N, C-alpha and C positions, 0 to 999 in steps of 0.2 A: 488524477490524470495529468500528465505533463502538459504544460502550456508553452507555446513558442513566444518568446519575448525578445525584442531587440536589445542586446546588451552592448553598450558602448563603453569600453574600459576607460576608467578615469586616468588620464595621464598626469603625471606630476607637473606642477606649474613650472618647476625648475629642476633639472637633473644636475647633479654634481659630477664632474668628470672623475672617472676611476680607471685605473689600469685593469687589465684582465684579472679575474679572480679565480683561484683554484683552492678548493677546500677538500682535503683528503683525510677522512676520518673525523670523528667528533671533536678531536682536539683542534681541528682546523677552523672551528667557528670562533674567530677572533676579530677584534676591531680592525686589525691590519688587513684582514680578508673581507672587509666590507660589512661585518656584522654590526648592526646599530642598536640591538637590544635583545632581550630574552635570555632564557637559561636552558632551552632545549627540551623542556617538558611539554606534554600535550597541552597543558593549560597555559604555558608560558614559552612558546616556541622561539627559537632564534629568529631574528628579523634581519633581512638584508634588503635594503630599500633605498630608492632615491638616486641610483647611480646611472650615469651615461658611460657605457663601455663600448669603445671602438674595438671591434674584434679583428680588424685587418692586420695582416702581417704577423700573426701569432706564429705561424709556421706549421708545416705538415711534415711528418705525420708520426704520431705514435700509433699503437695498435688501434686506438679508438678515436683518433682525430683530436683536434683541439677546439676550444670554444672560448667565447668571451667570459662566460661564467660557468665554472665546473664545480659540481658537488658530487663526491663519490665516497663509497665505503662508509656510510653513516647510517645510524638508526635513531639519532636524536631528531626531535621534531623541529621543522624549520619552515619559514615562509619567505619566498622571494617575491617582492612586490614593487610595483612602480619603478622598474628599471627599464632602461632602453639599451638594447644590445644590437649592434648593427655593423654593416660593412665587413662581414666575415668572408664573403665570396672571394675566391672561388672554392676554398677548401675548409674554412673554419666555421664552426657552428655558433649559434647564438647562445642558448642556454642548454647545458648538458647535465642531466642527473643520471648517475650510473651507480648501480648497486646501493641504492638508498631505500629507505622506507620512511613513511610519515612526513612527506614533503608536499608543499604547496608552491605553485608558481601562479601568481595572480596579478591582474591589472598591469601587466607589463607589455612592452612592445619589442618585437624582433623584426628586423627588416634587412634584406640583402645579405642573408647568411646562407650557409650550406643547408643545415637544418635550422629552422627558426627556434623550435623547442624540441629537444630530444630526451626521451626517457628510456634508459637501457637497463634491462635485467633488474627491475625494481618492483616494489609492491607498496600499495596504499599511498599512491601519489595522486594529487589533484592538480589539473591544469585548467584554470578557470578565469574568465573575464579578460583574456589577453587579446591584443591585436597582432596578428601574425601575417605578414604580407611580403611579396616579392622575394621569397626565398627559393633556392634551387638546389636540390629537387623537391624538398618537402617542407610544408609549414610546420605541422605538429607531427612528430614521429615517435611511436611507442614500439620498442623492440624487446621481446621476451619479458614483458611486464604484465603483472596480474593485479586484480582487485583494485583498480584505479578508475579515475573519472576524468573525462575531457568535456567541459561544459562552459556554455556562455561565451565562447570565443568568437571573434570576428576574423575569419580566415579567408584571404583572397589573393589573387594574382600570384600564386605559387606555381612552380613548374609542373612537376609530375602529379602531385596530389596535395590537397589542402590538409587533410588528416589521414595518416597512414598507420595502420596497426599491423605489425609483422609478428606472427606467432605470439600474440598477446591475448590472454584469456581473462574472462570475467571483468571486462572493461565496459563501462557505460559511457557512451558518446551522446551527449544530451544538450539540446537547446543551443546549438552552434549555428552561426551564419557562415556558410561555406559557399563561396561564389567566385566566379571568374577565374578559376584555375585554368592553366593552359590545357591540362588533360582531365584529371578525375577529381571530383569533389572529395568524397570519402572512399578510401580504398583499404582492403584487407588482404592478408596473405597467411594462410594456414592458421587461422584463429579459431577459437572455440568459446561458446557461451558468452559472447559479447552482445550488448544491447545498444541499438541505434534508435533514438527516440526524440521526436520534437525538434529535429534539425531543419533549417531552411537551406536547401541545396539547389542552387540555380546558376544558370549561365556558364556552366563549366564546359570546356572545349570538347570533351568526349562523353564520359559517363558521370551521372550524378553520384550514385552509390554502387560500388562493386564489391561482391564477396567472392574472392578468388581462393579456391582450394580450402575453403573454410566450412566449419560444421557447427550446427546447433546455435547459430546466431539468430537474433530476433530484431527485425526491422519494422517499426510501425510509427504512425503519427508524424512522419516526416513530410514536409512540403517540397515537392520536386517540380521544378519549372525550367523549361528552356535549356536543358542540358543537351548539347548538340548531337552527340552520338547515341543517345538513349538515356532514359531516366535512371534505370537500374539494370544490374546484371548479376546473375548467380552462376558461377562456374565451378562446380565441384571437381575435386581431383579424380582422375581416372586410374583405377587399379588394373585395368585390362588392356589399355591402349586403344579403347574405343570410347565414344562419347557417352558420358554418364547419363542415365535416364531418371535419376531421382536426386533429391537433395534433402538434407536434414535441417536446413535453414527455414525460418518462417518469416513471411513478409506481411503478416497481420497478427493481431493479438486476439483473434476470434471475434465472435459476435457477443455483445455489441460494441466492444472497444474499437474494432475496426483496424484498418491498415494504414496506408499512406495516401496522400493527395498527389495525383498526377495531373498536371495542368491540362485542362480541356477534355479530360476523360470522364465518361460515365453519364448515366441518367438515373433519376431517383423517383420512382413511382411506388415502390413496394417496401416492405419491411419483413423482419423475421430472419432466423438463421439461414434459411435458403431463399430469402427475398421473394417469397411467393404470396405474401399477404398484401395485395395491391390496393391502391387507394389510400395508403398510409405511408408516405415517405418518411425515412428515418435518418437521412443524412449520409447514407451509405449507398454506393452504386449498386444497381440491380444486377450488374454483370461484373465478373472478376477481371483483374488486370494481368495479362500474361507477362511473365518475367523472362527476359532474354538470357540465353546462356551461350558461352563461347567455348569451343573445343578446338585446340590447336594441335595439328599433327603434321610433322615434317614442314613446320613453319607456315602451314596453310590453315587459316582459321575456318571453322565451321560454326554457323550460328543457327540456333534452334531454341525452342521454348520448352523449359523443363518443369516449371512450377508456376504458381500464380498467387497474387494477392487476392484472397477471396472477398475481402470487404474494403475496397478502395473508398476513401472519403470523397464526397461530392464537392466539398468546399475546403479551402486551406484551413489548417488548424490554427486557431488564434486563442487568446486568453479567454474569449467569450464563448468558445465552442463547447457545446454540451452534447455528449453522446447519448444514444438511447439507453435507458436504465429503468429500474423498478425500485420500489420502496416497500418496506414491511413495517407494520406497527400494530400495537394492540392497546386499547384503552380499558380492557376488562380487568376487574379486580374482585372476583367473587368471594363470598364468605360461605362456608359450609362446615358441617360437623363430621367428626369421625364416623365412618360407616356410610357415608353418603357421597354424592357426586355434584359437580357443577360444570357449567360450560364456559369456555374462554374463546372469544372471537379474535381471529387474526385477519388483518386486512393487507392484501397485496395491491399495489397501484402501479400502472404502467406510465412511463414518461417518454415523451418524444417518440411515440408510436412503438415502444418496445413490445416485442411479442416473442414468447418462448414458453417451453415447458419448465416449470419451477418446482423443485423438490423441497418439501418442508420436512425438517427433522426437529425433534424436541428432546429436551433433557430437563430434569428438575432436581432441586436439592432437597425436596421433601421426602422423608423416610416413609415407606409403606404407602406411597401414592403412585398411581400409574396415570400416564397421559396417553390418550388414544385419539386418533391413530398416532403411533410413534413416527411414522413416515407417511407422507401423502404427496401426490403429484397434482399440480394445478396448471391448467392451460391458461396463460395470461395473454389476452388479446390486446391489440394496439389501443392505447389510451383508455384502458378499462380499469375497473376496480373490482376485486374479487374478495369476498369474505369466506373464510373457512372456520369451522367450529371444532375446537378440541374439547375433549371431555377429561376432566381431572377427577379421579376416583380415589377416596381415602379409605383405608381399612379401619376397622374398629379400634385398632391400637395406634393410630397415627397421633403423634404428640401434637398438642395445641401450639399454634404459632403462625407467623407469616413466612411464606415461602415464595420461590421464584420458579418460573418456567422460562428457560432459554429456548428461543425458536430461531432456527437458521433456515434461510431460504437461499437456494443455490442453483446455479446452472453450470455449464461446463466452464464458463469464464467469469461469472459474477457470483458474489456471495454477500448477503446482508443479514443482519440479526436484529432481533428485538427481544425484550424481556417483559413478561407479564407477571403480576403478583396474585397470590390468593391467600386467604386467611382460613385457618382451621380453628374454630371456636366451639365451645360446648353447645349441645342442642338446647333450644329454649324450652323451659318447663311450664306446664299449664298452671294457672293460679289455684291456690289451696282453698277449700270450703270447710271452715271449722264447724259449721252447724250440722254437718252430716258425719256420722260415725262410719269410718271405713268398714266395709263388710269383712275384710280380711285383716282387721287390726290385730296386732300381736298382743298377748297378755302382758301386763305390766312387769317390769323387771324387778328384782329384789331391791335394787336401790330405790326405785320408785315407791315400792311398798313401805320401805323403811321411812321414806319421807312422808307418805300419806298416813301411816299408822297413828302417830300422835294426834294428827288433825282429826281422824275419825274417832279416836278415843275421847278426845275433849268434847267433840260434838255429842257423843253418846251420853257422857256424864251430865252435860248441860241439859240434855233432854230428860233424863231421869229426875234431875233436881227440879225441873219445871213441873213435871207430873206430880211430884210429891208436894210441892207448894200448893198447887191447885187442889189437890185432894184434901189437905189440911184446912184450906180456906173453905172448901165446901162443907166439911164436917162441922166447923165452927158455926157456919151460917145455919145449918140444919139444927144444931143444939139450941141456938137462940130462939128459933121458931117454936120448938117444943115447950120451952119455958113460958113463952107468951101464952 
């Protein structure tokens, strides 16, 4: 679960003055262009760091504007860090990345520029740990950019928006402090599949977070406080000229992950996916938060509510926040033989009053062994612990060995797994009783007879010899008696 942490970018103790930098293509990564190290690989990116760049007076305008630091048409890996780019107003930007991939901008400061940090038509770019303030119109601006991240930045006192995504898709905006903009904290226009999570958005002049004409975006675990015109807004595009009545965006991540914190909203007495198990608070508001929508026709705005955050947080998200959850484990490790069965105990436990229907599915690597039931449904109550019994049955030809059962417990939004072991060993044999002849003993084999025959023959000869000796002795004794 993302955690909101205040990130204060480390400023270089001293910046060295440098003239504005333009790097066009991989060949432009040179020391003359401010490169201080690296070779451009993922493991050894080019480094540009430590510069103080005054962006004033660069001049306007080519098709894309000018900036104090420009990197464009590159696919080599690079990091811009610990630079200070400033005074670009009214027309020059601070840091501009255009048609690049594999780039980082981190721990830098941009101030009083047109765009503080702009990323244009790029992919796999990370903007992280920067301080971006007093720019006009935007602090951090992503235009037609994909598969990128904006995280851990301190963005404040910018004019139109602190962070603005324009037709940028699959972007994660994470753990930023976005406050005291003149208008909007975080804004979008025609975006898709972006995620806004664990941001602190406060004291902005109009809206905290706005999704304008955007689809399939996910907004959750953000802390929204004291945004003057409203905490959030979702305004889908209209295809018919009338106010849209639905949205594809989501303002929560389901139960129990929850949605956003809206300062001063909600009460918490109940738990569960529909918050109807009362007496067990779970940190989620018992009522949903209505999301404001704006539809403008002929320059006249119409405001209404189009969707809601179903699971608003009752307290601000912090590093110590724990959401309702459950756990699954098993301490069973039975031993049984081919052709028999054994029981395996699986335990589910609820934490922070989690309550839901949990589905159990099983799988095993043991050949010719069945686990039943293969699927089962368990009702988990708040703060409860539930044991369920699985039966492992081995066929008569199951090989001997140690095997595993993988057990998956899942709901619509959570999934946890555990593994149990079992052993297939031979069946134990009863002790033998040599004094008793088995009633169904088999006749001796030819080999056994061949071994016994000399022994029997020798014994017979010895017996005959003994009889003859005793007979002769008796005859001699009787003869001596007659002579006497």
